[in-house]
Structures are given as structure tokens and as C-alpha cells.
N, C-alpha and C positions, 0 to 999 in steps of 0.2 A: 457490440459496442466497443469502441476503441479506448485504450488507456491514454489519458493525457497527463502531461506533467503540470504540476501546480507549484506555487511558491508560498512562502510565508504570508504574502499579501492575500493570497486566495484561500488559505487554509480554513479560516473561520467560516466563510460563506460556502465553500465547497464541501468541507468535511463536518465541521461542528454543527452547522445549521441544516444539514442535509435531511431530507424527508425519509430517505431509504438508507440502509447500511452502506458504509464506505470502507473499502479495503485500501489501505495506504501502503504502497511499496516504497520504503525508504531504501535508496540505492545510490550508486555513484557510477559515473561513466567508465572509470578505470577498473571496476569490480567485475571480474570474470563470472563468478556465480550469479551476480545481478543480471548480467547480459544473458546468461543461460536460462534464467527464470522468466525473462520477459515473454518469450513465445508461449509459455505455459499460462502466464497471466492473461495474455491476449486471447487464448483459447477459452479460458474460464469467463472472461468478460463477454465473449461472443455468446456463450451458453447461458449466462446469468444476467438478464436485463434487470433483475430485481436488486442487483448490487452494483454500485459505482466503484470502479477501480481506478485509482490515480497513483502517479509516481511523484516522489519528492527526492531531488538530488541533495544528499546530505552535505556535500561540499558547499553548495550554494545556499543552503538553508540550515546552517549549523544551529541556529536558535531552536528550530523545531526538533532537530535530532536530540539536542540537549534536554529540551523540555520533556520529551517523551522517553528519555533514557535509552536512546538508540546508540549502542556502542559497538555492535556487530551488524554487518549487512551481508546479504539482503535481510531486511526486517519487515515483516508484514504485520500491520496492526489493523484490526477490524474495529471500526467505530460504529456504535449504534446510539442514536439519540444524543450525539455529541460526546459520548463517553467511550473510553476504551473497553471493548468487550472481550477481545482475545488477541493473542500475539503469536507469531511464529518467527524464529530466527534461523537463517541459513537457507541453503538451496533445498527445496522440498518438492516432492512429486505433486502432480495435479490432484491426486486423491487427498493429500494432506490439506491442500488449499480448499478443496470442496468441504472437507471436514471442518475446517476453520469457519467456513461460511454457514454451516449447518444445513 
């Protein structure tokens, strides 16, 4: 399953009202660690159809970054039943992402 980018307009329907857990990757196009994390997230997405993985550009969606207290990127936030369940900040290995997902 591919990672797709969403915006503030999509956030409620895609993340908060999702039936399954959603891992949100808060990132920016200029962020080196964010670009380095993307292939790892794509690999996890391919292996975990039980979790939706989406990306949000913090420059284009500053309201969401502020609302969820995202001050460093990359920032991964796992949402379950519309609520934040866990979070990871910085470039992390695949094992750490898998641990975040449980």
C-alpha cells in the first residue's frame, strides 16, 4: 500500500474518522531526514495493510503541525480511533516504526 500525501482538508476524514490505525508522517520537502525516512515508511506500508500511512507537509499544513505540537521533523504520530496513541520524532529505523505500530 502506497503512502499518500494529505492536507488539512483531508485530515478529519482520512485520519480522525479512520476505521483502522493511521500513522501520520509530518514532513517537509526540504528535510533530509524526512526524505531518508520515506523508503522505510513505504516498506512498512507494503508489509502492513492493517495500518494506513499518510504524509503531511508541515509547510503547507502549519495548522495541523501546530495543533499536534509538531516542532521537529520527521515526526510520526500514530492515531487510533481518532486519538493520538503514540509518537516518534526524528529519523528512526524500520524496527522502531514497527514497534510504534505494535
